[in-house]
N, C-alpha and C positions, 0 to 999 in steps of 0.2 A: 333229065332232071330231079333230084329229089323234090317229093311235095312237102318234107317234113321245113319248119323254120330251123336255122342256122343255129339261133340262139337254145332252140328248144334242143337238140343236140349236145350242145355245149353244158347245157343242165344235166342231163342225163350221165355221160361220159365222162364231166371233170368236176361239177360244182357239187353233184348230191355227194359223191367221194368223199369229195374236201368235207363239207360240210359236217356230214357222218361221223369225219376222224376229228374234227376241231371241238365239235357239240359231245362226242361220247355218245352218241345215239344206240341205243339197242337194238332197233329197229328202223328200217327202211322206211316206215310209214311216219317217223317222227321228223323227218327231214322235210325242215319249211319248202312248200312251194309257192309260186307265184301264180295264184286264183285268177286275178284279173284287174285289168286296168280300165279306170273311169275316167274318162272325160267331159270336163262340165265346163260351161261358159255362164257365166251369170251376166245376163244382157239387161240392166236395170232401165239403160233409156230407150230399150222396146216398148216403154209406155207410151211413150212421143211418137214414135217412127215403127209402125209395123214389119217395115221392110226389111228392118235389121236381123229379125228372127229368122225370115228368110236365106237373107246372106249368108247369116251364121250359120245354118243347118247347111247350105251347101259347101260353105269352107272346110267345113269339120268332117263330111262325109268325103270329099276329095283328100283332106288329110288321114282319115281312118280307112278309106274302104268300106262303111258299112254308115249306112243310113241313121242319123241322131231324132232324138225326139224331141221336142220342146216341152220344157217344164212349166207349170203354170202355177200360178201363186194361189195359195190358201185361202188368202181371208183380203179385205179388203183394207187398204190403207192411204187413207185421205190424206196426208204431209206429201206420199209419194206418189199421188195420184194415180193408185193400185186398185183396179178392183177384182174383184174374185174370179178366177180362172182365166184369167189374163197371160198370156206368154210372157215369161220373164227370163228366160234363158234355153240353152240345149244343151243335151249330156249323149254319151255315147259311151257301152260298156264293151270291152274288147274282152275274149277270150278264146283259149287257144289259138289255134295257128296263126289268128290276126292280130292277137294280143302279142307275141312274141318277133311278129316281122314290124310293129309299131315300135314295139320297146327297141329293138337293133338301129331301126331310122333314128329314132331319138338321141341315141346313145353316139350311134357313129357320124351323123348328118345335123339334125338339126339343133342339139347342143352346142356344137363346136362355131355355130355361125353366129350364137350371143356374141354379141360386142364386148368388150371386156371380158370375156368368160375367165372366170377363176376357178370353180367349181361351184355344188350345190350344198345347201345347209343339208346338215344333219340331223334334223330335229322329228321324231317320228309320234306317233301316238300313242304310246304307252302298251298296245296289241302287236307290234311289229309290222303295223303299216304304217305307208310315206304318202306323204302328197307334196307335190311339186306346183311351184306358181310360174306361169311362164306371161310375160308382161305383152310379147307379141307374137301372133299367129305366123306374121313374115317368116320365121326361122324353118318353117318347114319349106323344103324346097316343091311341093306341089301350088303352093301359093305364088301366084303372079301380083308382083307388084304393083304393076301397072292396073289389074282389074280391081285393086282392093279399094274400099271405100272407107276403111275406119280400122284404124288398130286397135285389136281388142285381145285381149290376154284369156288365160285358160289355167284351170286346175286338173292337174294330172294325180291322180291317185294309185296308187300300188298296191292293191290289196293280198297280201300275204297269209299262207297257213301259221308263221311262225307265232312261237306262245310270247316273247318278248322283242322290244325293240333291237336287243345286242343281235340276237337270229337274224330278224329282219334286216337291220345291217349288213350283217354278213353275207345274205344271200344276196340283194343287190348289189352291193359291193363287187360284189363275186360277177354278177352279169356284166359291170360294167359301168354304173351310174358314176360319176366322178364326182366326190363326196369332197368337201374342202375340209374339213378336219376329221380326225380320226376319234372313233365312239371310243368312250372312256369304258 
């Protein structure tokens, strides 16, 4: 069996040549590339219950196959009972093979499991990067429904080398992300 992720091969053989033709790039180095995928869970309720961070780290490690890190608060906020350097979230950054494997699992398995799914919004950040918000971690097949204590959402950010939103949209659409509407 090949060690290269399936979507990586699809990118090299089909997506990159199509993008070069579509945007008339003079060099193959101008073709947008998916650099990394960052998965982030903000857990504000962790100020009251420290166990939530451990559970979230375990679940995120199960989903991604990589150990997440706890994100800590930078300053005190008395209204939220928050102290400086308290863990308030978890995140993991995926690159190379794991990134492509996660993307394939997200597109082919997880997103179709969302109830009443009609596609994802196509709002980019102005520099070709895209963030997808997911409300439930239970859409991933690795999560055992009987063992979850709390439904938690996450943000999945796709960081690309695209210069414009149009190029980033074309890249992610070619990978198979199911956008609702067509980009203008």
